[in-house]
N, C-alpha and C positions, 0 to 999 in steps of 0.2 A: 221420485223427484225430491221428496223431503230429505231422503238419505244423501243424495248427491249435494244438495244445498248445504246440509249439515257438515259433510266432509270438506266441502270447499271453504266454509267458514273456519273449520279447525285447521285446515292447511294454511290459510292466511294468518290466523292467530299464531300458529307454530312458527311461521316464517318471521313474523314481527318479533316474537320472543327471541328467536335466535339472533336476528339482526340487532335487537336492543341489547342482548347480552354481550355480543361482540363489541358493540360501541362502548358499553360501560367498561369493558375490559381494556380498551385502548388507553394508553397513558399519553397525555398531552405533553409530557416532559416539561411541564412548567417549572422553571427554576433550575433546569438542567437535570443531571443524573440524580435519581433518588426522589424526585418530585419537588413540590414547592418547599423552598427553604432548606432543602436537604443537602445539596452539594453531593459530590460523588465520593465513593470510598477511596478512590485513587487520587483525589486532589482536594485542595482547600476550597470551601465555598467562597463566593464573592461577597460583597457587602450586603447584597440582597438575600444572601443565604444559599444561593445556588450557583452553578457555573455559568448561567446565563446563555448557554449554548455556544460559547466561544471555544474554538479549537486551539489548544495549546500544544504546539509541536514538541516542545521540550518534555512536557508530561507524557505525551504519546510515546516519544522515544524511550523515556525512562520505563514506562510500563512494558513496552515491547522487550527491552533488554532484561527486565525482571522476569518476564515469561520465558525468554530464551534461556536465561540462567537456570530457571526451574526445570525446563524441559531437558536441558543438558545435564541436570542433576549435579550442578556445581555448588558445593556448600562451602568450600574453602575460599576466603577472600583473596588470598595470594594467587590461587589458581585462576580465579575470575579476573584478576588484574592482568593476567597474561592473555586470557581468551577474549575478553570483552573488546579490546581495541581491534583484534583480528576479525571478530564478528562485525564490528562497526565498519571496518574497511571493506569487507565483502558486501555489506548492505549499500555502502556509498558507491562502490564501483559498479554494482549491479544497477543501481538507480541511474547512474550516469550513462552506462551502456544502453539501458533500455530507453531512457528518455532522450538521449542524445541522438539516437538513430531511428526514432519514430516507433519504437516498440511499446512505449508507454504514453501517458498523457503528455501533450505538448505544451509549450509555452512557459515552462518553469525554468528558473535559474537565470543567471546573468547572461545576456546576449541571446536568449532563446533556449530551446530544449537542449539540456546537457552542457550548457556553457558556450562560450564564444567560439571555440574551435569547431565543434560539430555543427554549430549553427551556420558557420560560414560554408562548410561543405554542403550542407543540406540546402541552404538558400541558393548556392551556386547551381546545384543540380536542378532545383525547382525552376530557377530563372532560365536555365538552358532549355528545359522542356517547354516552359510557357512561351518563350520567344521563338520556338521552333528553330533553335540554333542548328548549325551544321552537325552532322553525325560525329565528326571528330571532336567537336567541343563538348557534346553530350557524353561521349565516351570518356574524355578526360575528366569531366566533372564526376561521372559515375565511378571511375577508378579512384579518385580522391576520396569520395564518399565511402567506398568500400574499404579503403586503407584506414580511414579514421575509425570506421566501425570495427575493423579487425584489431586495431590498437586498443580500443576500449575492451573488446572481448579478451584480448591477451592480458590486460591488467586485471580483469575479473578472475581469470583462471589462475593468475599468480596469487591474488589475494585468497582465493579458495585453497590453493596448495599450502599457503602459509597457515591458514586456519586448520586445515586437516593435519598438519604436522604436529600440532600441540594437543590434539584430541585423542581420547581413548577410542577403541573400536565402537563401543556403545554410544559414546558421544558423537562420533562420526556418523553412525547410522541415524541418530536422532537429528543431526544437522542436515542430513539428506532429506529426511521427512519434513523438516522445517523449510526446505528449499534453499538453505544456505550453501549446500554443496550438491554436486551432481553425483 
């Protein structure tokens, strides 16, 4: 009996120690990346010394491009000046294709997901379904939605072909791994 009680106490003590250690290891991220007053290595601190938890899409985009450049092993600025806009075009058209047709998070961009045109086709199809429209009307809305989606996919494939045309074989392989190319 005494041994069971002793083991139970040690089990509770061990559990508390493990929980306490993991809680102490948690970073509350006060002041943003790097802790209080630190600011992050990829961006300037704010007046309080940290990033304050604000998301900066421009900095995010710059970091992403810097990582892609490193992954593609592009060290020449002239070479990057040719590749970078093509990478950007692939990223932009993929985002438009995904978001505009419901493949990504919705509600972004002017006029709804993916911009005004895709929002119209999407809303028309949704309205036709919600209002229990006649089959012919639903079919027409579905055809228009599919056409808009195909147009966006075609633009993405064209952007990917343009990017592929300027990459070496090793860069192309890395771009596939990065999800820029198929």
